[in-house]
N, C-alpha and C positions, 0 to 999 in steps of 0.2 A: 504493499501500499504505499502511495506517496502523498506527503505530507507537503501542505503548499507553504512557501517561506513565508507569507503572511501571516499563517494559522502559528508556525511553530514562533514568531516572532512574539504573537500576542501569548502563545500559552509561556514562552520568558519571561514574560514581562508580568501577567501573572503570579508566576514562582518566584519573580524580583520582590514585587508589590510585597506579596504574603512574608517573606524573608522579612523584608526590612520592617513590616508588622510588627513582627515577634520581637524581631531586635529590638525594636520602641518599644513596646510592653514589658519585654525583660529589662529595659534601663528604669523604665516608671515602679518597676514592683519593686517596694521598699524590703531588705533583707530583714529576717527576722533575725537576732542578737542573741548567741548566749554566750555568758562570762561565768567562768567558774574559776574559784576564787580560794587557790589551796593555803593552808594555814601553817605556818612554819614548817613547807617544804623545803631542803635547802638542795639548790640546784646541783647539787651533785648527786639525789639522790637515786633520780631520771637514768634509764639504760639509755638517753641517745647523749645524756652528760656524762658516760660511761661509767655507771655503775654497773659494778661485778658482781654484789646480790641478789640486787631486789631484783626483776624484770620488772617494767610498763610496758607490755606492748601496746594500750590503746593510746597514750598520751604520744608514745613515738610513732604513731601511726597518724594521729594527728599532726605532728611536724610534717611526717612524710606526705602531709597532701596539701600543705600550707606552705606557713611562713617560720620560720624561726629566728630571735630577735639574740644576738651574741654579748649585747650589750646594753641588759634590759637591768631598769635596776628600781628597787622600793624600799621605804620606810621600817626602821632596823627594828620597830614593832608594830606590835598587831593595830592598836588605836589610831596613831597617826596614819598610817601607812591606809586604812580604813576613811577614816578623813581626806586625806591628800588624795584616795582614789573618786571622792565621790564627790567632792568642790574644786578638783583640778589645780587644788593651792601647793607650795611647795610647807613644807611644816618648819622655818627655820624666821617665819615673820614675825614682828614685834605683838602683833594682833593672834597669838599663840587658837588653836581648836577649843571650843568647851568642848573639855570629856569630864564627863561626870565617873563618880569610882563607882568599881561594882559591888555585887553584893546587895542590891537594892531590892530586889525583888526572892530574895529567900524565903522572906515570910509572906510573901503574897498571896490574898486571897480575895475572893470578889468583892468585899466589906471596904477591903484599904487600898484599893487598889488605886481610886480616885487620887488618895493624899498619897502615896508614893507618886504618883506619874506627876501630881502638880510641885511639887519638890524639885523634881527632876528637871523639869519645865523650866522653872524658874533660872537657873544656872545656864541653861541653854539659848545662848543667842546668835540668832540666825543670820544677820549683820541685814544690808540693803538689799534685798531683792536679787541675794544670790540663788545662779541656776544649777540645781547639784544634776548628778548622771542619770538618777533615773527621771528627770523635767525632760531632757532633750529630747527622751524616747516621748514618752508621755504627751509630750505637746503637738508631736509631730502623729497620732494617733494611734502608738501602738500603746500595745496591752503590759504595764510590765509589772512583774513580780520579784520576792525574795523568796528565798527557801535557806534556814540554816543559820546560824550565828547573827546573823543581821547586824547591821549600821555598824559605828567606826566606835561603839561603846565607851566607857567601862558600860555603864548603863543607859540604855536608849528610853525611847519613849512612842507610843501611838501617834502623835502630835510630830515628832522630828521626820518618824516613818514615813510621813502624808504628807510633810514639806518637802523632804529629798523626793517625792513623785513616786510610792513607790502605791498599786493599786490595788495590790495584794500582798501578805506577808504570812510565816509561817517560820516560827523561831523564834531562839532565845531572844528576851532581849539584854541580857546581862550575860557579858564574857566570862565572869568568874564562875557565875553557873553551867556556862557552855565547855568547859574544863570535866565537865560529868556527860555522862553519855546515855544516861537514864534517866530523864528529866521525870518527875511527877507532873509536870505540864511544860506546857508551852504558850505562845501569843498564836493567835491567828485574828489580823486585824482587830486587834487589842482583847478580842475575846479570850478570853483561857481555857484550855480546853485538855482537862488533865488526863490521867494515862494510870492509872488506878493501883496497876500491877507496881508500878515502879515508885516505892516509898520512900527514897531517900531524898533529903531535903536539899542535897551538896548534885545530885543526880548524878550520883554513887561514884563520885569521884574518888579517884584511888590515890596510890600516897609513892613516895619517892624516899629514898633511894631503895632499890629492889634489895629485900630480905624475904626470908622466908615466912614470916607474919606478915608483911606486905602483899607475897603473893598469893597464902591464903583468904586474906582478907578481901581481894581482888577477884578472886574467882569464887567468892563466897555470892551466887546469884539469887540469895533471898531479896526481893525484893529489888531485884534487875529484870524484867522481861526481854521491854521494849524499848531497844534500842535508837537511839536519833535518829542517826542517818538514814535507817530503815525508811523512818516516818518522812526523811525530808526527799530520798528516792520516789516514795510511791507518791506524792504530794508532786513531785517534776512532771513524772512521768504524765499523771492525770492533766495534770497543768498541760504539757502540749500537747496531748490529746487532743483538750477543752478547746486549745487557742489553737487550731491547726491552719484554719479559714481565713485567719487574723495575722498581722505582725504583733510583732510580739516583743520583750526584751525578758529576757528570765538572766538576774542573777543568783550565782549559789555560792554563796559563802561559807563553803565546806567546815568542818569542825575538824578533819582530818589535813595531817598526821598529828595534829597537835594533841599535845599530853597532858595529865598523866595515861599513861596509856590504856587504855579500856580496847575488848577487840573482843565479838563474841564466842569467835572460833580461831583458831591458827589457821593460817591458809596451807592448804596441802604440800606447795613449793619448799614449806619452810619445815616441816614438822621432822624430816630425819636428814637438817644442815647441820651437820657436827660442828661448823664454823660460827656458829649464835648460841649463845647461853638460849631461856624461856625468855626471860623479860625482851630483849631482842627478834626472838624471834614473833612477838606478840606484836611489837613497833614497827619492823619488816610487813605484818599480816594487813596494819591499817594504811601501809602507804600502798601496799598491794589492792586493799578495798578501794583505794582512791581511783585508782586507775580502773579498777571495774566497772567503778560507777560513769566514769568517763565514757568508759565502753558502752554502757547500757543508756547513756544519752543518745550516743553516734547512732546507735541502733534503732531507737526508736525517731529519731531523723528517717533515718533510712527507711523504715517500717510504713512511716506517714509524707515519705514522699516528699521530705523538707527537705533534704542535707547540701542541696545543689544549690539553695537559695539565703541559709544560713549562715552567719557568720559567729562562732567561734571562737570564743578566747581562752586560753587556759594560761594564768598565773599565780602566783604567788604573794602573802601578805609581807615576806621579811626571809629574813636566812632560814637557816639550821637552825634549828636547837635539840639538846640531847634531855632526851625523856625517858634513857635505860642506863643510867646509871647503876654502879654495880662494882662492891668492892673487887678492886684486883682487875675492873675492864677499863673501866671510865669511873670519874669522880666526878662528884659537883661539892662544893667548889670546883672548876675546872683546874685541875693539875697534871702536871706532865709527868706522867707515870714512869721516866725515864728516872726521871732528878727528884722529883716528890716535889717542887717549889709551883706555885700559883701561877696559872697565868693573869697579868693583869693588862693583858693587850700595849703595852709600854713599852719595857725593857723585855717583857717575855710574852711575845703574843704565841695565839692559840691557834693549832696547826691538828688537825687530825691524827696524823702517825703518833706525834708527841702525846697526844690524850689517850689513846686509847680506841678510838672510836674506830670499830672496824666496816662501818656505809660508809666513810671519807663522806658527808653528808655536803660539807660546803665544797668539796671538790678541789679538794689540794688548800685552798686558799686562807687566806689568815681571818683567825674571828669566827664568832657565832649572831646570833642573833643579839640585840640589841645594842651591839658594836657598830662603828663606821669604819671597819673595816670590810674588804669585800664579800668575807663572807655573810656578815651581816646583812650584807645593803643590795649583794648580785642574785639576781632571780631569775627562772625561767619565764617565758615569754613565748607562747605557740597562739598562733591565728590562721584558722582555716576557713576559705571559702570559694567550695570548687566552680562557682562560675566567674569569681574574681581574682583568686588568686590561686598563679601558677602552683603547682604542688611542687617540693621541697624546695623551695625558696632557702636563703640563709639571708638575713640583714647582718651588717654590720655600722646600723643608724644608732645611733646613740640615745635611748627611749627612757623617758621616766614614767612611775606609776601615775603620775598626774597628768601624762599626755591622753589617758585614756576618753577625758570629760569633753576636749576638740575634737577628736577622732571621729567619737561614737556621734557628735552634734553632726559631723560635716557626710559620716555614714547616712544617716536618717533625713537629711536634709535642712537642720535647725539654722537657723540662720539669724537668730536672736546675739543678742552681746554676749560674749560670754567673760566671764573677768576670771583668769586661768594662769597661769605661769607656763602650762602647759601650750604642747605645737603639734595640731592633726599630725598623724603620721600613715593617714588614709594612703595619698599615694602612694608610699613606699607599700604598704599592703597589696593594692594592685600594681604593680612595678614598675611603677613612672617615676623617673628620676629626678625629682627635684632640689633644690639649694634651700628649700624650706629645713632648717634645721635647728637644734639647740648648741651654743657656744658652750653650753655648761648645765651640770644639774646641779642640783644642792637638797642632802638631808642632814638632818640633826642626830645625836646619839645623844648617850648619857654623857660623854668627857667630850662634847661640843660637837660642829659642824664639821659636814664634807664637802668639798665640791671635787666634781668630776669633768675635767673640757670634753670637748669632739677630739679634741687631735692626741689625746691618751693620758695628759697630766693629771694627777689627784694630788688634792690639796686636803690634808687631816690633822685635822684638833685635836691636842691632847689638854682641854684647855686647866684641869687640875695640877697639872705640869707646866704650862703655859707654856705647852709645846707648839708646833707647826712641821708638820713634816709633811715630805715632797717626796712623789714617785711618779716614775712613769712606765704606766699598764703595759703596753706593748713587749715591754722587757723586762717586766718586772711584776708578773700577774700574783704575787705571794707578797707583797709590798715588804721585800726584805733590805731592801739596799735604800737608803732616804736620802735623796739630791739636795736637801736643802743649803746646804754647805757650800756645792758644788755649784747651783744655779740659783744663787743669790736676787736677780733682777726677773725671772720666773716664779720666786716662790713674792719675793713683795707684789708684782703684778696678779698672782694670784691671792693673796692676802687681801688686798684691795676690792676684787671683783668678788670675794666671799660678803668681808664687809658690809657693801652695799647691797647684796641679796639676802642680806638678816638686817635688814633695815637699819645699821650702821654698828649693830650693838653684837657682836660675838654671842655674847648670852643668848640669844633667843636663838641660838643651835645647840642651846645646852640642853636635852629635854629634862624636867625636872626640876631644873634649877633658876627656872628663869623666876 
């Protein structure tokens, strides 16, 4: 059969027109967004970062299907990290984040809940018309939800949750209670949801360091029947099912693998692993459960045919922490197991091999959570979005956790004013090379602020000793060689930059000493 040239051209025009329409519709379809926020997950605990004992196939697959950032930073502690994430501001300004003390809800009941919230709200100042992470999506028509540890702590409120843009939330409003995994109650949109089979007011929080007595108490399961992370995963999967027809932003600040160690059962991978003690097997199982949860979320997206147009971001709030200290293995306060000296992260810096950390959770870097050393503030950052991000991408862009606000605003098309220290890395996600980048990022710590420049210099303060250290990270990721005396001009330049970032006072970056 012969086809006329005119007919062929007409057919091609129809095909091209349809393809253009489909492409246009794809461009206009807003992506779903899922942000998985691990708790105290050291960068060295992931398989893709060289972990030798714990396999993390689902998180590793997420990186293979998307982009992995090699230079991602966050705060050294959970509360300022979550505040920076949600506000888009760094934590070394003169006006600090309003952070309530923890434990406010330990004795909460339906009759005293109003008075507890009023007392907490009196201490919460929200500033002048700020825009928060949940809001940028909410204002663009997204359904927003948060499951898990909830907000920046240490005690949050319903007013705070709503002001930050969450349509729905389920979890703890108190970070101290979130250190236990068997809550007698959680909060669902302010309503207290009770779990009668969990009877411990402290949510079954276990004890450190590991001793035979603490082991027996941890595995005494009386009054510990409903595991919190099971509750959250059930809620998350239901949320995805119920909101598959509309754009959503799901924020999952999981408790895992924050301790004290608590897990319903040891993962089969570790039961017969002679390299590990019992408490180490249990901790490894918490990391493994986090990886399994990532897998469950990805499987659900595939099941609902949502994977292609869903942006999934995985990161952690801060660096590694030890929750499996045990006599003869690794100790708290952190101790050099070879010399018996306590690490002070000044003259004696923490390193995994010296401390006996079998997992090398900070990936060979100096320091842990709470420090401004790389082990305290370097975090994993992975993003996957099959319709936009090229699989297997690796980025060396300098990224701060306070960039997420500006980035998600660009993703969802929010064009309002943002008061932020962050810079959107949306173009980096989708493979466009642009010049917009940080000249530096800045963070506080318990010993003072630190600054990391785009070209790899790091100024680290230790204010108790009035010390300013200078490192060149591309050649010294372990921060072993202080170059302050060798490069005095660079030192002075970065000190001035850091002072300006701290609003004229280094004390603003000395956490807890303002």
